[in-house]
C-alpha positions as CSV (number, residue, x, y, z in Angstrom):
1,X,-16.9,-7.3,3.6
2,X,-15.5,-4.1,4.7
3,X,-17.1,-1.3,2.9
4,X,-16.3,1.0,-0.2
5,X,-15.5,4.4,1.0
6,X,-16.8,7.6,-1.0
7,X,-14.8,9.9,-3.2
8,X,-14.6,12.0,-0.6
9,X,-13.5,9.9,2.6
10,X,-10.6,8.6,-0.1
11,X,-9.3,11.8,-0.5
12,X,-9.9,12.9,3.1
13,X,-6.9,9.8,3.9
14,X,-4.9,11.1,1.0
15,X,-4.6,14.2,2.2
16,X,-1.1,14.9,3.8
17,X,0.0,11.6,2.3
18,X,3.0,10.1,0.2
19,X,-0.1,7.8,-1.4
20,X,-1.7,8.4,-4.6
21,X,-4.8,7.3,-6.1
22,X,-4.9,5.2,-9.3
23,X,-8.3,3.9,-10.1
24,X,-9.4,1.6,-7.7
25,X,-5.9,1.2,-6.1
26,X,-3.6,3.9,-3.4
27,X,0.3,3.2,-4.5
28,X,3.4,4.5,-3.3
29,X,6.8,4.1,-4.2
30,X,9.9,4.3,-2.3
31,X,13.4,4.5,-3.4
32,X,16.2,2.7,-1.1
33,X,19.9,3.0,-1.1
34,X,20.5,-0.3,-2.8
35,X,18.9,-3.6,-3.7
36,X,19.1,-5.5,0.0
37,X,17.5,-2.4,1.8
38,X,14.6,-2.8,-1.0
39,X,14.2,-6.6,-0.4
40,X,14.3,-6.1,3.4
41,X,11.8,-3.7,3.0
42,X,9.5,-6.3,0.9
43,X,10.5,-8.9,3.4
44,X,8.9,-6.8,6.1
45,X,6.2,-5.7,3.9
46,X,5.3,-9.1,3.5
47,X,5.3,-10.0,7.2
48,X,2.4,-7.3,8.5
49,X,0.6,-8.4,4.9
50,X,0.4,-12.0,6.3
51,X,-0.2,-10.8,9.9
52,X,-3.4,-8.3,9.0
53,X,-4.2,-10.9,6.3
54,X,-4.4,-8.0,3.6
55,X,-2.0,-8.5,0.7
56,X,-0.6,-5.1,-1.5
57,X,0.4,-6.0,-5.2
58,X,4.8,-5.7,-4.8
59,X,6.4,-4.3,-7.7
60,X,10.4,-4.2,-7.0
61,X,11.9,-2.5,-9.9
62,X,15.2,-0.9,-11.2
63,X,17.8,-2.0,-8.5
64,X,16.1,-0.2,-5.7
65,X,12.7,0.7,-6.0
66,X,9.3,-0.7,-4.8
67,X,5.9,0.2,-5.5
68,X,3.2,-1.0,-3.2
69,X,-0.5,-1.2,-4.7
70,X,-3.3,-1.4,-2.2
71,X,-7.3,-2.4,-3.0
72,X,-10.0,-4.1,-1.5
73,X,-10.5,-7.0,-4.4
74,X,-13.8,-8.7,-3.1
75,X,-15.2,-5.4,-2.3
76,X,-14.3,-3.9,-5.5
77,X,-11.8,-0.5,-4.8
78,X,-10.7,1.3,-1.8
79,X,-12.1,0.0,2.2
80,X,-10.8,1.1,5.3
81,X,-8.6,-1.9,5.6
82,X,-6.5,-0.5,2.6
83,X,-5.6,2.7,4.7
84,X,-5.0,1.0,7.2
85,X,-2.3,-0.8,5.9
86,X,-0.8,2.1,4.1
87,X,-0.5,3.5,7.6
88,X,1.0,0.1,8.6
89,X,3.8,0.0,5.4
90,X,4.5,4.0,6.2
91,X,6.4,3.1,9.1
92,X,8.7,0.0,8.2
């Protein structure tokens, strides 16, 4: 099981990032030009998550917005793999 990160480690990883902390999760929202583009992104997220066996919560809302939330449920908070997945999602 991955080790929980300290508060200082979490804050350090969030600097200069589009991800924000909400409780025991990091979250980010994307806005796309249309619904089809949003769904294409969701499918890319799903592929990357399956490959890494680390799955975000995905919220599709409005007709063109996607919000991802990451945490390590088994560890009970934020771990290095959460931030590694965030980086992967950032370049999709």
